[in-house]
N, C-alpha and C positions, 0 to 999 in steps of 0.2 A: 247336486240339485238341492233345493230347500224343501221338497215335498214332505220329507220324513219328520221335520221338526214342527210343522204347522199344527198337527192335531193337539199338541199340548196347550195351545191357546185357549181352547174352549173350556178347559178345566179351571181357568183362572177368573179374573175379575169380570170378564164380559158377561158371565152368567147372572151376575147380580142385577143386571138391567132388565131381565126377563119380566119380573113382576111389574115393573113400571111401564114398559113399552109393549109387552106382549111377546109370546114365544115366537110367533111367525116372523115378526119384524127382526128380532135379534138373530134367530137361527138362520135366516136367509142371508144375513150379512156377516156371519163369522167366517173369515177366510180359512181355507184348508179343510173344511168339512166335506165329506163325500155324501152322496144322497142318503144312504142308510143312517149316517150320523145325524144329518139334518132332520130326517123324519123322526128319529128318536127324540131329538131335541124339541121338536114342535109338539110331539105327542106327550112328552113327560117333562114339562118345564120345571116341575118341582124336583125331579131327580137331577136336572141340570144345576139347580141351585145347590143341592147337596154336594154335587161334584165340585162346584166352585168353592164352597166352604171348605171341603176336604182338601182342596189344592193348597190352601194356605198351610195346612198341617204337614202334608208330605214335603213341601218345599222347605219348611222350617226343619223337618227331620233330616232332610238331605243336607242342609247347611250345618246342622249339629254333627252329623256323621263325618263331614269333611272339613270341620272347622280348623283342624290342625294340619291340613295338607295343602299343597301348592294350589290345586284346584279346589276351591271351597264352595262349589255349587252356587256361585254368584248368578243372580238374575239380571236381565236387561229390561229396563222399564218399557222401552219403546220398540222392542224386538218381538216379532210375531212368534219366534221360536222359544221365547221365554228365557232361554239360557244362552242365546247368541249362537254364533257359528260353531262353537265348540260341540254342540249337540248334533250337528250335521255330519260330523265324522263318526264312523262306525266303531267307536272306541269303547274301552272299559267304562268310561264315564257315561257315555250314552247308554250302555247296557244297564248301568245302575239307575239312571234317571227313568228309563222306560219301565224297569221293574218296580221301582218304588212309587212311581205315579200310578201304575196299574193297581198296585196294592192299596194306594190311597183312595182310589175310586171304590174298590171293594169295601174298604173300611167305612168310608163316608156313607155309602148307600145302605150298608147293613145296619149301621148305627141309626140312620134316619128311619129305617123300617121299624126298628125296635122302639123308637121314641114316638111312633105314630105320626110322623111328619109327612108320610107319603100315602097316596090313595091306593097305589098298586100293590103294596106289600105291608106286612105286619110282622109279628113274631113268627117263629117257625112252628107251624101247625102240626108238623109230623112228630114233635116231641110231646107225646101224650102217653098216659098209662104208666106201666112199670118199666124201670130200667135197673141196671146193676153196674157196680164197679168193684174195686178191690175191697171196699168196706161193706159190701153187701147190697141188698136191694134198696131202691128209692123210688119215689113217685115223681114223674116229670111234672113240673109246675112252673110258676113264674113266667118269664118271657125269655125264651131261648133266642139268641141272635140268629137271624135268617141268613146265614153266611152263604148258602147255596144260591139264594136270589141275588145277593150282591155280586157273587162270582159270575153268574149267568148274564146279568146286565152289563157288568164291566167288560166281559168278553165280547158281547154283541157291539157295544159302543166303541171301545178302545181298539179292537182288532179290525173293525170294518174297513179302514183305509188300507191297512197292510195286506188284507186278503185280496185286494184288487191288483196287486203287483206281484210279479214273480222275479224277484232278484234277491241277492244275498242280504241286503239291508232289511227288506221286508221280512224275510225268514228270521233274521236276528231279532227284530222287534217282536215278532209273534212269540218266539221262544222266551224272551226275557219278560214279556208281558205275562205269560203263563206262570213263570217263576214267581213273579210278584204277587199274583192272585193266590197261588198256593201257599205263599209265605204267611199270609194272614190266617188262612185256615189252619196252618200248622200250629199256631199258638192259641187256638180255641181251648178254653178250660172249663171244667165242670165246677159250678158253684152250688153250694147246698145250704139249706137252712134246717136246723134240727127242731123237732117237735117231740114232746113227751114230758113226763113228770120230772121236775127238777133238772131239765136239760139233759135227760138220759139219751136223747137222740134215738129213741126206739122207732121213730118215723122220720124220714128225711124227704124234703122236697128239693129237687135239683133242677138246674137249667144250664144251658151252654152259653158262655159269654166270650166275646173277643178279649184278648189281653191288651195291655197298653201298646200303642203303636210303636213305642220305642223298641220293643222286642223284635218287631218286624224290621225296623231300621237297622238294628244291630246285626240281625241275621243276614240281611241283604248286603251289608257292608263287608261281612266276612266272605260272602259269595263274590263280591267285587274283588277282594284281595286275591281270590283264587280263580278268577274268571279264566275261561279257556278260549284260546284263539282258534277260530274255525275258518274253513273255506267252503264254498258251495260245491256240492257234488256235480258230476257231469250232466245229469239229467235235470238239474235245477229243482229237485224236490226236497233236498235236505242238506245237512252239513257233513263235512269231514273235518276231523280234528287236525290242525296244522302239525302238531307234534306226533309223528308216526309211532313214537314209543308209548303214547298215552293208552292206557288199558281200561280206564274207568268208563263211567256213563256220564253223558252231558245232560241228561234229562232234567235234573234239578240244579244245574249249575248255570251261572250267567255266562254268556258267550259274546265274543266280539270279533270283528273282521279286520280292523285296522289298529295299528299301534297308536298309542297316545302321544301327543306332543309333550314336551317337558314342562310346559306352563311357566317357565322361568321369566320369559320376556313378553312384554305386551306386543301382540301381533294381531292387528285388525283382520288380516286375511284368514287367520286361524281362529280368531275369536278369543284368544288367550289374553288375560289381563295382566299377567306377570305377577311377581311377588314383591314389587317395590312397596315399601311402607308396611309390609305385613309384620305382625308381632311374632317373635319366635322364642323358643326356649333354649337359653344359653347352655343349659346343663343336660340336654337330651341329645342322644345320638339317633333318635328315630326321625320320622317324617316331620315332626314338629320342631326338630332341632334347628338351630341357626345355620349350620353347615348345609343341611338339605334344603330347608325352606328358602334360604337366600341364594341357593345355587352357587355357593362359593364366592359370592360378591362381598361377603362380610356384613357387619351390622353396626348400627349405632346404639348407644345406651343412653336412655333418658331417665332422669329421676322425676317421678311423678308423686303427687300427694293424693292419697286415697282417703276418702271419708267412709267410715263404716259404723254400724251399730255394735256396741260392746257392753260388757258387764250387765247383760240383760237379767232382770229379776222379775219373778211372778209376784204380782201385787193382789192381795185378797180384797174384794173379789170384783172383777175378773179381768185383769189386764196385765200387760207386760211392759215394764219400763226399762229403757236402755239409755246408756250414755252415748254421746256422739264422739267417736275417736278418730283421730287423724294419724296416719303413718306415711312414711316415705318409702317407696319401692323402686327398684330398677326395672325398667321395661326395655326390651331389646327389639329393635326395628330393623328390618332388612334395608340395606343400602340400595339406592336406585341403580339401575343398569346404565351403562354408558352407551353412547350412540354406536361406537364400533361393535360392541357386544350385540346390539340389536341387529346390525347389518350382517354380522357373522352368523347369528342364529338363523336369520332368514335364508342366507346363502346355504347353510348346512341343510336346512329344510328342503330347499330346491334340489340339492344334490341327492338327498335321500329319496325324494319323490321320483326322480329319474331312475334311480337304481331299483326301485320297487315296481316299476312298470315295464 
């Protein structure tokens, strides 16, 4: 079914129309929202705008993290699931998307609180008085990011739909949503300003701030690479790890239920775009290498002219002057798949589906 992909829609461009048309008009017409999400949307249109703005950032981060892999976090302009049918499969990729989108909501709302853009929240009022760290005592000051409010609202809004359903995918989404929220909090850092004679730092004023979202993206990508396959337990309340020899904890790990397609061939039924025409690295043996990226189909080499700025010099005062340089470089592009390959891939997929059911 498509129900699990739909909640992603409301974090994207739809929210920007709230200011012009009114929250009730927009919130009533966003497909896929459950009543609680609709109520939050209507009550807090400014938060929805922040979520929409933040969506551009986490999608960009997703595409950065997967830029050198077969699945590169491509979005579908006219698809209500944002990422197409790929996201409807309970795979590692879906686990990552739900985690980073949940993290993106936390990040966007927390930042908006600190910047004074929202009526319902501001800086963290609990960070007052004296504190201490490894360098000694300091006084709380400035504007500490209100991460707990961001987490609380993200949980209420993002998790609302999943909490209405009791199945493996809902449990998977809830688990990965939490991992995403906690990832942002993990990288909170203490920033301080020194006061005192000649910068002696005899008195420090400190505040807590979120780190760059790239750290969250890097962290979740590592979790994606080590994601754990799970199955639903018999009473439907939790997970069992598919690998019976696994001895660790899944609490802070991404989990998935279904294996991923290989993403080699364009397949509308699976929502995979294939890797035809993708650039690859001829000299790499990793996921970005031509052998892996092109799925053994081979690659074509093109000579392209690149224009860059070079020989840049600082000119007093105050500019930088550069020459325009041209060079020629080889670019390696995956060869297109043949029709028999596409048919074989679909046939193998059908056989695999029968064997796993």
